C-alpha positions, 0 to 999 in steps of 0.5 A: 690172385687169379684162382680166387676170382675165377675158381680152380675149375675155370683156370684148369679149363682155360689152361687146357683150352690154351694148350689145345689151341697152341697144339692145333696151331703147330700141328701139321695140316691134313692132306686135302685136294689142291686149294692154294695157288701153289698147290693148284700149280703143283697139281697141274704140273704133276698131272702134266708130267704123265704125258707127253714125255719131256713136257715136265720131266727133263729126262723124259725125252732122253735115252737115245741109244749110243747117246750121252745124257744131257747135264744142262737143259737146252735153251727153250726146253718145254719143261722150263715152263714148269721147273726152275733151271737149277732143278732141271740141272739137278735132275739131269745131273742125277740122270747122267750119274745113273747112266754112268754107273749103270751103262758106262755113261752112254744109253744102251738099247734095251737097258735101264741106264738112268733113273729108275723112277720119274723124278717129278712124281717120285715114283714109277707109276702115276696115280689118278689124283693127288692130295696136298698140304702146304707146310711153308708159305710166303708170297713167292715161295711155298713148300708143299707135300704131295701124297697119293690118295690112300686105299680104303682105311689106310693112312695118307703118307707123303710121296714127296715134298716140293719147293715152289717159287713164284717167277714172273707170276708163275709157280714153278717147282724149284726143289724136290725131296722124294719120300724114298730119299732122292733129292733134286735141288734140295738140301741134304743127301 
């Protein structure tokens, strides 16, 4: 019997070590600066979203008074270098629904008619930097969570989850699930 040859103390220690190792293997990784190729690509895209408008956010160049929002990306749109067409289409469709609900389907001068937050960063303001953790990874697909660095003493909390797809050797964002609830080309709600 195992306990006779090893002793009860060693068996208990071994069982505890196995349980600890199993728990560590299934624990969610901590947020950190971008490390993997998918995390590094996401970091570049999120920083690029700040400026110029329309470089990443499909609705960034929208909003001309008296104009209806687009519902599909135009061919050659610059943001398609960073977003898949299904994601860009989902963001544009959500913008069109918001413009319809707020302004009757047409942008109006001086009014917020569309989305009230940048759909790429899931916020209205841009942080100085981001932290990341990969929660799913494969050769051509990754799910990466992003967070803003917390204030001193605060806990890091996820701002959004991003599904990235490797297409032609380039990582592109294919889906976004904002922590506040908005989702673009992401299952659920």
